[in-house]
N, C-alpha and C positions, 0 to 999 in steps of 0.2 A: 479250419481251412489249412492245409496244409501252406499251399503256394500264395497266401494275398500278397505280398509284397513281390510280386512279379507282376500278379494280373494288377494292381496300383502302379509300375512303373509304366504296364503298356496303357492305362488308361493316363497318367500323365506323358506319354507322349502322344498318344490323340487328343489330347487338349493344345498339345503347342500346335499340332498340325492344323486341328482348328482356329488357332488364333490367329496361325499363319493367312490360313484360305478367306479368314474373315478381314482380318488386316489388307491383304490383297483387292477383296473386293469394296475399298473403300475407299477410292482415292481421293473424294475432295477432303476427307478429313486427312489425310494422309498430304497433300497438295498444299493445305494449311497448317499442316505445323512441319511442312519443309521451307516454306518462308517466311518462319522464324529461326530458323537454325544460322549461327554465323555462318559463313564461307568453311572458315579455319578449323571449327570444330564436324564441319561435312566432310572437309579433308584429313583430318584426325581422324574420323568414324570409315573413311574408305581405306586409310591405311592398319587400321586396328583389325578391321576384320578379316585378312586373310592371316593374321598374328591367333583370334582367336580360332578361327577354325584348325587351323596347324596343332594347335596343341589341343583340340578335341580329338583332330583323329590320332593324334597321335594317345592319346589317355585311349581311345579306344583300340589302339595295337598292341598296348603296353597289358592295355588287360585282357584280353583277347592272347596273346604270349602265355600270360600267367595264369588262366583260367587251362588251357588246353596241356602247358607244359607241365604246371606242376600240380594235376589233378585238380580241379575246382570246382571238381563234381562234386568232393565229397560237403564243402562250404557250401556251395549255390545250386540252385536247380537250373535245368536249361532254359524252366522261362522267366525266371531272376538274371541271368546273363545276357538272354536274349530281349528281356526289359530294359536293362541297362544299355546295352548297342540301340536299342529302338529309341528311349530317349535322346543320346547324343545325336543319331541320327536328324531326328525331329528337329533338335537346337538347330541344328548343324542348317535345314531346310528354312525353319524359321527365323535363323539372322541373317538368313542370304535374300528371302520373299522381304522381307520389313526392309532392311538396309540400302537394296536395289531399285526399291519403289522411291524410296527418300531422294538415292542418287539421280536420276533418271530424271524425277521434277525438277530438282537443282537444275539439273543439264539443259532441262525445256526452255527453265525461266532464265538462265545463262546467256542462249543465245536466243530468246526474244523472239517475237511473233515474224513473219517469213514477210519479207519484205518485195516480192515477185508481186508485179501488177500486168497487168494483161493489158495497158494502155501503151 
């Protein structure tokens, strides 16, 4: 098979998306792990996430520029290129889903229960 690398990258990206969906559907496990995270580490995670996403976007843009401008068709097939882009996009989605859920749980814990009463 000529394009096994591209198919492997697509499978890797699909695995990342499946892991993100599974992590999103288990709020009890995330809530338990969120309470054990120290606040300064959670804040550092909130700061680092946009930097990681920026680096992923810059890598994708640079790779696209070099692939199309320098004739990457001779080195990589379109499926391999698409597989790399799919893995990068899946990683960005995975990062957003996993870190956003933890931040939302921590924000809810910090706010505490609502104190509005009907009496």
